[in-house]
C-alpha positions as CSV (number, residue, x, y, z in Angstrom):
1,X,240.0,103.7,63.2
2,X,239.4,105.4,66.8
3,X,239.4,102.3,69.2
4,X,236.1,102.5,71.6
5,X,236.9,101.9,75.0
6,X,234.0,99.5,76.8
7,X,232.8,99.2,80.4
8,X,233.1,95.7,81.9
9,X,230.5,94.7,83.5
10,X,230.0,91.8,85.8
11,X,227.7,88.8,85.4
12,X,227.3,85.6,83.6
13,X,224.5,87.2,81.3
14,X,227.2,90.0,80.0
15,X,230.7,88.7,80.2
16,X,229.6,86.8,76.8
17,X,228.8,90.0,74.8
18,X,231.8,91.7,74.0
19,X,233.0,88.2,72.1
20,X,229.5,88.1,70.3
21,X,229.5,91.9,69.0
22,X,233.3,91.2,67.7
23,X,232.1,87.8,66.3
24,X,229.3,90.0,64.2
25,X,231.4,92.9,63.4
26,X,233.7,90.6,61.6
27,X,230.9,89.6,59.3
28,X,230.6,93.1,58.4
29,X,232.5,93.6,54.6
30,X,235.5,95.9,55.0
31,X,236.7,98.6,52.3
32,X,240.2,99.7,52.1
33,X,240.6,103.4,50.9
34,X,244.3,104.3,49.4
35,X,244.8,108.2,48.3
36,X,248.2,109.4,48.0
37,X,247.1,112.8,49.1
38,X,245.5,114.4,51.7
39,X,241.8,113.6,53.8
40,X,241.0,117.5,53.5
41,X,241.1,118.1,49.7
42,X,239.4,114.9,49.1
43,X,236.5,115.0,51.9
44,X,233.7,116.4,48.7
45,X,235.3,112.8,46.5
46,X,235.0,110.5,49.6
47,X,231.7,112.0,50.0
48,X,230.4,111.0,46.6
49,X,232.3,107.4,46.9
50,X,230.2,106.7,50.1
51,X,227.1,108.3,48.2
52,X,227.8,105.7,45.5
53,X,228.1,102.9,47.9
54,X,224.8,103.9,49.8
55,X,222.8,103.5,46.2
56,X,223.9,100.4,46.1
57,X,222.3,99.1,49.4
58,X,226.0,100.0,51.6
59,X,226.0,102.8,54.0
60,X,229.6,102.8,56.0
61,X,229.4,102.2,59.6
62,X,225.8,100.5,59.4
63,X,226.5,97.3,56.8
64,X,230.1,98.0,55.8
65,X,233.3,99.5,57.5
66,X,236.2,101.6,55.5
67,X,240.1,101.7,56.6
68,X,241.2,105.1,55.2
69,X,245.2,105.4,54.2
70,X,246.3,108.6,53.1
71,X,249.6,109.3,52.0
72,X,249.6,112.8,52.6
73,X,251.8,113.3,49.1
74,X,254.6,111.0,50.4
75,X,254.2,108.7,47.4
76,X,256.9,106.3,48.5
77,X,254.6,105.3,51.7
78,X,252.2,103.6,49.2
79,X,253.2,100.3,49.1
80,X,253.5,99.7,52.7
81,X,249.9,101.2,53.4
82,X,248.4,99.2,50.3
83,X,250.6,95.8,52.3
84,X,248.6,97.3,55.5
85,X,245.1,97.2,53.9
86,X,246.0,93.9,52.6
87,X,247.0,92.5,56.4
88,X,243.8,93.5,57.6
89,X,241.8,91.7,54.9
90,X,239.8,94.2,53.6
91,X,237.3,92.9,51.1
92,X,238.3,95.4,48.4
93,X,241.0,98.2,47.7
94,X,239.7,101.7,46.0
95,X,242.4,103.2,44.9
96,X,242.5,106.8,44.0
97,X,244.4,110.0,44.1
98,X,246.1,109.8,40.8
99,X,248.0,107.0,38.7
100,X,250.6,106.3,41.8
101,X,248.0,104.1,44.0
102,X,246.6,102.0,41.8
103,X,249.8,100.1,40.9
104,X,250.6,99.8,44.5
105,X,247.5,97.9,45.5
106,X,248.6,95.9,42.6
107,X,251.8,94.9,43.7
108,X,250.2,94.6,47.1
109,X,247.5,91.8,46.1
110,X,246.9,89.6,42.7
111,X,243.6,88.5,44.4
112,X,241.8,91.9,46.2
113,X,239.3,93.3,44.0
114,X,241.2,97.1,43.0
115,X,239.2,99.5,42.0
116,X,241.2,102.6,40.6
117,X,240.6,106.3,39.2
118,X,243.9,106.5,36.4
119,X,244.8,108.2,33.2
120,X,243.8,107.9,29.9
121,X,245.2,104.9,29.4
122,X,244.9,102.1,32.4
123,X,246.2,99.3,29.7
124,X,249.2,101.1,28.9
125,X,249.8,101.5,33.3
126,X,249.5,97.4,33.3
127,X,246.3,98.0,35.6
128,X,244.5,95.9,32.8
129,X,244.6,93.6,29.6
130,X,241.2,95.3,28.0
131,X,239.2,97.8,29.1
132,X,235.7,95.5,28.4
133,X,237.2,92.6,30.0
134,X,239.9,94.1,32.2
135,X,241.2,90.7,33.4
136,X,243.0,90.2,37.1
137,X,241.6,91.9,39.8
138,X,241.3,95.7,38.8
139,X,239.0,97.8,37.4
140,X,237.9,101.4,37.4
141,X,237.7,104.5,35.9
142,X,240.3,106.2,33.1
143,X,240.2,109.4,33.7
144,X,240.1,111.8,30.4
145,X,241.8,115.0,31.8
146,X,245.2,114.4,30.4
147,X,244.3,113.5,27.2
148,X,242.3,116.6,27.3
149,X,245.4,118.8,28.1
150,X,247.3,117.6,25.6
151,X,245.1,117.5,22.6
152,X,243.2,121.4,23.5
153,X,246.6,122.7,24.4
154,X,248.2,121.6,20.7
155,X,245.4,122.3,19.1
156,X,245.0,126.2,20.8
157,X,249.1,126.8,19.4
158,X,248.3,125.6,16.4
159,X,245.6,127.4,15.5
160,X,246.7,130.7,17.0
161,X,250.4,130.4,16.8
162,X,251.0,131.0,20.2
163,X,253.9,129.5,22.5
164,X,253.8,127.1,24.9
165,X,256.2,127.8,27.7
166,X,256.5,124.7,30.6
167,X,256.8,125.1,33.6
168,X,257.8,122.3,35.8
169,X,257.5,121.7,39.8
170,X,258.2,118.9,42.0
171,X,257.6,120.4,45.5
172,X,255.3,123.0,46.8
173,X,258.1,125.8,47.0
174,X,258.8,125.5,43.9
175,X,255.4,127.3,42.7
176,X,256.4,130.7,43.4
177,X,259.3,130.4,41.3
178,X,257.2,128.9,38.4
179,X,255.0,132.1,38.1
180,X,257.7,134.4,38.6
181,X,258.7,132.8,35.8
182,X,256.0,133.0,33.7
183,X,255.3,136.5,34.6
184,X,258.9,137.6,33.6
185,X,257.9,135.5,30.0
186,X,255.0,137.7,29.8
187,X,252.7,134.5,29.6
188,X,249.2,135.8,29.1
189,X,247.4,132.9,30.6
190,X,248.2,129.4,32.9
191,X,246.7,126.0,32.6
192,X,247.7,123.8,35.4
193,X,248.0,119.8,34.5
194,X,245.7,117.5,35.7
195,X,247.6,116.0,38.9
196,X,246.5,115.1,42.5
197,X,249.9,117.1,43.7
198,X,248.6,120.0,42.4
199,X,245.2,119.0,43.5
200,X,245.2,118.7,46.9
201,X,247.2,122.4,46.6
202,X,244.8,124.1,44.6
203,X,244.2,126.6,47.3
204,X,248.1,127.6,47.0
205,X,247.9,127.6,42.9
206,X,244.6,129.9,43.1
207,X,246.0,132.2,45.3
208,X,249.5,132.7,43.4
209,X,247.8,133.3,40.1
210,X,245.6,135.6,41.6
211,X,248.8,137.6,43.6
212,X,250.5,137.4,39.9
213,X,247.3,138.7,37.8
214,X,247.4,135.7,35.7
215,X,244.5,134.0,33.9
216,X,244.4,130.6,34.8
217,X,242.4,127.4,33.2
218,X,242.7,124.3,35.7
219,X,241.3,120.4,34.8
220,X,238.6,120.3,37.4
221,X,235.8,122.6,39.2
222,X,237.1,122.1,42.4
223,X,239.8,125.2,41.9
224,X,237.1,127.0,40.6
225,X,235.4,126.4,43.9
226,X,238.5,127.6,45.6
227,X,238.6,130.9,43.6
228,X,240.0,129.4,40.5
229,X,239.1,131.7,36.6
230,X,238.0,128.8,34.8
231,X,237.9,124.9,34.8
232,X,237.1,122.5,32.3
233,X,237.0,118.8,32.3
234,X,235.5,115.7,33.8
235,X,233.5,115.2,36.8
236,X,236.2,113.6,39.2
237,X,233.4,113.7,41.6
238,X,231.1,111.6,39.1
239,X,234.4,109.3,38.7
240,X,234.5,108.6,42.8
241,X,230.8,108.4,42.4
242,X,230.7,105.7,40.1
243,X,233.7,103.7,41.9
244,X,231.4,103.6,45.1
245,X,228.9,101.8,42.7
246,X,231.3,99.5,41.7
247,X,232.2,98.7,44.8
248,X,228.7,97.7,46.1
249,X,228.3,95.4,43.1
250,X,231.9,93.7,44.0
251,X,230.4,93.1,47.5
252,X,227.5,91.5,46.3
253,X,230.1,88.9,44.4
254,X,230.8,90.3,41.0
255,X,234.3,90.2,39.8
256,X,236.1,93.4,38.8
257,X,237.1,91.0,35.5
258,X,233.4,91.5,34.5
259,X,233.1,95.0,35.1
260,X,234.3,96.9,32.3
261,X,236.5,100.3,32.6
262,X,234.4,103.2,32.4
263,X,235.3,106.5,30.9
264,X,234.2,109.8,32.6
265,X,230.5,110.3,32.8
266,X,230.3,114.0,32.2
267,X,232.5,117.1,31.7
268,X,232.1,120.9,33.2
269,X,232.8,123.9,32.1
270,X,232.8,126.5,35.1
271,X,233.6,130.1,35.1
272,X,234.2,132.1,38.3
273,X,233.0,136.0,37.6
274,X,234.1,137.1,40.4
275,X,237.8,136.2,39.8
276,X,237.0,137.2,36.4
277,X,236.1,140.8,37.2
278,X,239.1,140.7,39.7
279,X,241.4,140.1,36.8
280,X,239.6,142.7,34.9
281,X,238.4,140.3,32.3
282,X,235.3,140.5,30.1
283,X,233.7,136.7,29.9
284,X,232.4,136.8,26.2
285,X,228.3,136.1,26.2
286,X,228.7,132.8,24.3
287,X,230.9,131.3,26.8
288,X,228.7,132.4,29.5
289,X,225.6,130.6,27.8
290,X,227.5,127.4,27.3
291,X,228.7,127.2,30.9
292,X,227.7,124.5,33.3
293,X,227.9,126.6,35.8
294,X,228.7,130.4,36.5
295,X,229.8,131.3,39.9
296,X,229.3,135.1,41.0
């Protein structure tokens, strides 16, 4: 947060004001927002979180403060950033941006409440002991996007008899070679995995798919909004909104162990007709009819 500069006024009546204001500020709860990615690509999702807070009666800058910590894709920084939030005595930590933030927060504190958005198995990830009664100091949303990918891809391969080529990337510089490899292997389509590393680089991925004329499907609508062909998966903005509501309940005195881990509240099929036209594709009428949103 930016430090504000104050003009010091002389006089006994006003000299005590800064101390009084500081004491009042300390009574306002402080939320730590820990994210593995960069603030820009997650701005809309942070807005959804703040909307959930507002619905629970908390408005940033009025009766709640938020300290934001973004790892900028450098996951090794997460433990340090989580420890810093603990040192600042936050009332709770919101750990977002994939499955890497919540473990860092859990390692940093066993007492401060933690709200997470992770993959489909928070029990297997060691974050909770039960979905209904999480136990410990963490709860949140289990995102089923990863689970949907595995299930649907396996079903599709079995039904159509097609083969799947796995393209592995570990850095942004790997994107271009991976797409070139897909083209060389005559891939008919590309499916991008549900991973925050890809999400924060969605503009680059969408541009590469367009450059190589490969129809691509994505896990979240943020890609389609950026020009991707189509997306299907849980509403990630809805998940951020939900943990915003959970945050307000915790600030009101509820405990994480009494708040069940939630699943996705809605799923979205979004089509981008402009991109389909650029690729020379005709979208079947049935697909248009069942889409939640069509971008023209």
